[in-house]
C-alpha positions as CSV (number, residue, x, y, z in Angstrom):
1,M,89.9,23.4,-14.4
2,K,87.6,22.6,-17.4
3,S,86.8,19.3,-15.7
4,L,85.9,21.0,-12.5
5,L,83.6,23.5,-14.6
6,L,82.1,20.5,-16.0
7,L,81.6,18.5,-12.9
8,L,79.9,21.9,-11.6
9,V,77.8,22.1,-14.3
10,L,76.5,18.5,-14.4
11,A,76.0,18.6,-10.8
12,Y,73.6,21.8,-11.2
13,H,72.0,20.0,-14.2
14,L,71.0,17.0,-11.8
15,S,69.9,19.2,-8.8
16,V,67.7,20.9,-11.2
17,Q,66.0,17.9,-13.0
18,A,65.5,16.2,-9.7
19,Q,63.5,19.3,-8.2
20,I,61.4,19.2,-11.2
21,I,60.7,15.4,-10.7
22,S,59.8,16.1,-7.0
23,T,57.3,18.7,-7.9
24,T,55.6,16.8,-10.7
25,T,55.4,13.8,-8.9
26,E,53.9,15.2,-5.9
27,P,50.7,16.2,-6.8
28,V,50.4,12.3,-8.1
29,A,51.2,11.0,-4.8
30,K,48.4,13.2,-3.1
31,K,45.9,12.2,-5.7
32,S,46.7,8.5,-5.0
33,K,45.4,9.5,-1.6
34,S,41.8,10.5,-2.4
35,R,39.4,7.5,-2.6
36,D,36.0,7.0,-3.4
37,T,33.7,7.2,-0.4
38,S,30.2,6.6,-2.3
39,S,30.5,2.5,-1.5
40,I,28.7,1.9,2.3
41,L,28.8,-1.2,4.3
42,Y,25.6,-1.8,6.5
43,V,23.8,-3.6,9.2
44,D,20.0,-3.8,8.6
45,F,17.3,-5.1,10.9
46,Q,14.0,-5.5,9.1
47,R,10.6,-6.0,10.3
48,L,8.1,-7.3,7.5
49,N,4.4,-8.6,8.0
50,S,4.6,-11.8,6.2
51,H,1.6,-13.2,4.5
52,P,0.8,-16.7,3.5
53,N,-0.7,-17.8,-0.1
54,L,-1.6,-21.6,0.0
55,V,-2.9,-23.3,-2.9
56,Q,-4.0,-26.8,-3.9
57,N,-1.0,-28.8,-5.2
58,T,-3.1,-30.2,-8.3
59,N,0.2,-32.0,-9.5
60,F,0.0,-34.7,-6.6
61,L,-3.6,-34.6,-4.9
62,S,-6.5,-32.1,-4.9
63,I,-7.1,-32.0,-1.4
64,P,-9.0,-29.0,0.1
65,L,-7.3,-26.3,2.2
66,G,-9.8,-26.7,5.1
67,E,-8.9,-24.5,8.2
68,R,-5.3,-23.7,6.5
69,A,-7.3,-21.1,4.5
70,N,-8.0,-19.2,7.8
71,E,-4.2,-18.7,8.3
72,T,-3.2,-14.8,8.7
73,S,-0.1,-13.0,8.3
74,L,2.9,-13.0,11.1
75,K,5.1,-10.3,11.7
76,T,8.8,-11.4,11.8
77,W,12.2,-10.3,12.0
78,S,14.9,-10.6,9.2
79,Y,18.5,-9.6,9.6
80,Q,20.9,-8.2,6.7
81,F,24.6,-7.5,6.2
82,G,25.8,-5.8,2.9
83,L,27.7,-3.8,0.8
84,C,26.3,-0.8,-1.8
85,S,28.8,0.2,-4.3
86,P,28.1,2.7,-7.2
87,L,28.1,1.5,-11.0
88,T,27.2,4.9,-12.4
89,K,26.9,8.3,-11.0
90,H,23.0,7.3,-9.7
91,L,23.0,3.5,-10.1
92,Y,24.4,1.2,-7.2
93,F,24.6,-2.2,-6.8
94,D,23.6,-3.6,-3.3
95,G,24.4,-7.1,-2.3
96,G,24.5,-9.1,0.7
97,L,23.9,-12.0,3.5
98,A,20.9,-12.2,5.4
99,L,18.7,-14.4,7.8
100,V,15.3,-14.4,6.4
101,Q,12.0,-15.3,8.3
102,A,8.6,-15.9,6.9
103,G,5.6,-17.3,8.6
104,E,2.0,-17.3,9.7
105,Q,-0.4,-17.9,12.2
106,Y,-3.7,-19.4,13.0
107,S,-6.2,-18.9,15.8
108,W,-9.5,-21.0,16.6
109,N,-11.8,-20.8,19.7
110,S,-14.9,-22.4,20.6
111,N,-18.1,-20.8,21.0
112,S,-19.7,-23.1,23.7
113,T,-16.6,-24.5,25.7
114,D,-13.1,-23.5,26.9
115,S,-11.7,-25.2,23.7
116,S,-9.2,-23.0,22.0
117,Y,-6.0,-24.2,19.1
118,R,-3.5,-22.1,17.7
119,Y,-0.1,-21.8,15.9
120,T,2.5,-20.1,14.7
121,T,4.8,-21.2,11.6
122,K,8.1,-20.0,10.7
123,Y,10.4,-20.5,7.9
124,R,14.0,-19.6,8.2
125,Y,16.4,-19.2,5.0
126,F,20.1,-18.0,4.9
127,G,19.6,-15.2,1.9
128,M,21.9,-13.7,-0.5
129,P,19.6,-10.3,-1.4
130,L,20.9,-8.9,-4.6
131,Q,19.4,-5.5,-5.7
132,V,20.0,-2.6,-8.1
133,K,19.1,0.8,-7.0
134,Y,18.6,4.2,-8.3
135,Q,20.0,6.7,-5.6
136,T,20.3,10.7,-5.6
137,G,21.7,13.1,-3.0
138,K,24.7,13.5,-1.0
139,D,23.9,13.9,3.1
140,F,20.4,13.1,2.5
141,V,20.0,10.1,-0.2
142,F,17.0,9.2,-1.6
143,F,17.1,5.5,-3.2
144,I,14.6,3.1,-4.7
145,G,15.6,-0.5,-6.1
146,A,14.5,-3.9,-7.4
147,G,16.3,-7.1,-7.4
148,V,16.0,-11.0,-6.4
149,L,16.5,-13.0,-3.2
150,P,17.8,-16.5,-3.4
151,Q,17.4,-18.3,-0.3
152,L,18.6,-21.5,1.2
153,F,16.2,-23.4,3.8
154,Q,17.3,-23.5,7.3
155,S,14.6,-24.4,9.4
156,Y,10.7,-24.9,9.8
157,E,9.2,-24.7,13.1
158,Q,5.5,-24.6,14.4
159,A,4.6,-23.8,18.0
160,I,1.3,-25.3,18.9
161,N,-0.8,-24.2,21.8
162,W,-4.3,-25.6,22.6
163,T,-6.8,-25.9,25.7
164,D,-9.6,-28.4,26.0
165,S,-13.1,-28.1,27.0
166,L,-12.1,-28.2,30.8
167,G,-9.5,-25.5,30.2
168,N,-6.4,-27.7,30.7
169,A,-3.6,-26.1,28.2
170,G,-1.1,-27.9,26.4
171,K,1.6,-27.3,23.9
172,Q,3.8,-28.6,21.2
173,T,6.5,-27.6,18.7
174,I,6.9,-29.3,15.3
175,N,10.4,-29.3,13.5
176,D,9.5,-31.1,10.1
177,E,12.5,-30.1,8.0
178,S,11.5,-32.8,5.0
179,M,8.4,-31.0,3.9
180,C,10.2,-28.1,2.6
181,Q,12.3,-27.2,-0.5
182,S,16.0,-26.4,0.0
183,F,15.8,-23.5,-2.2
184,V,13.4,-20.9,-3.0
185,L,13.6,-17.5,-5.0
186,S,12.1,-14.2,-4.2
187,A,11.4,-11.0,-5.6
188,L,12.7,-8.0,-3.6
189,A,11.7,-4.3,-4.0
190,S,12.6,-1.3,-1.5
191,T,12.7,2.5,-1.3
192,G,13.9,4.8,1.4
193,I,16.2,7.1,2.5
194,Q,19.5,7.6,3.8
195,L,21.1,10.1,6.4
196,N,25.0,10.5,6.2
197,F,26.5,12.1,9.3
198,Q,30.2,13.2,10.1
199,G,32.5,10.4,10.8
200,N,31.4,8.3,7.8
201,Y,28.5,7.2,9.8
202,G,24.8,7.2,8.9
203,L,21.3,5.8,8.9
204,R,19.1,4.0,6.3
205,F,15.6,3.7,6.7
206,S,13.7,1.3,3.7
207,V,10.4,0.4,3.0
208,Y,10.7,-3.4,1.8
209,Y,8.3,-5.5,-0.2
210,R,9.2,-9.3,-0.6
211,Y,7.1,-11.8,-3.1
212,Q,8.1,-15.7,-3.3
213,L,8.3,-16.8,-6.8
214,T,8.9,-20.7,-6.2
215,N,6.9,-23.1,-3.9
216,S,8.4,-23.7,-0.3
217,Y,7.1,-27.1,0.1
218,G,8.2,-30.2,-1.5
219,P,6.6,-31.6,-4.8
220,Y,4.6,-34.2,-2.8
221,Q,3.0,-32.2,-0.2
222,Y,-1.0,-31.6,-0.2
223,F,-0.3,-27.8,-0.8
224,K,1.8,-25.2,-2.8
225,H,2.8,-22.6,-0.2
226,Y,4.1,-18.8,-1.1
227,S,5.0,-15.8,1.2
228,S,4.7,-12.4,0.7
229,G,6.0,-9.5,2.9
230,L,5.5,-5.9,3.6
231,G,7.3,-3.7,6.3
232,G,10.3,-1.8,7.0
233,G,14.1,-1.6,7.9
234,I,16.5,0.4,9.8
235,A,20.2,0.3,9.0
236,L,23.7,1.5,10.5
237,T,25.9,2.5,7.6
238,R,29.7,3.3,7.4
239,K,31.3,4.7,4.3
240,L,34.5,2.8,2.9
């Protein structure tokens, strides 16, 4: 009889202990399901007005710029996929991969005949934009940031169109990858707003400024080439 009572007391004690453990561990399980939704993935479409800065390469030869001094800016598209993650409450790291384009254009028309000559030049790079941003807000977010943009050269393309004095037209495309450096570095700054909607999706509207720090051309080219750009971007975002 005493053994039976002892077994009943032991069983009751184990049952109470199991209930205590289950009630204390349940909130922990619920807590583990909560996730930080501050990080976002995004796809960004950027349109920048790319402006050339051409100077003499005095380390090689002092050749005058000539008509190349009359090159003007060219609007180009760039595309970026990236991740923006919090470092602190208001500081964020924004990094990704991008197809970066820069360029310039030139146009000449004769005052006395039908002769004309024009070209557009595009430089394409694979880039890795890296920025540190300050952000504030929840559903309506303001941000401002700065960083660097390492770029690996992909292609050089110059599309030329002309007409002679009789009005006959011609065109040519030049792809000369030997004249360009394989790597350039640019400084990058951005500001804008982000709108977060229900369902973890949102839109981001940005203003970008990009300034090339290193020469696009090789050391034995006549000129040194740098590019700067100002424009905007719109991105589709999704919280993680």
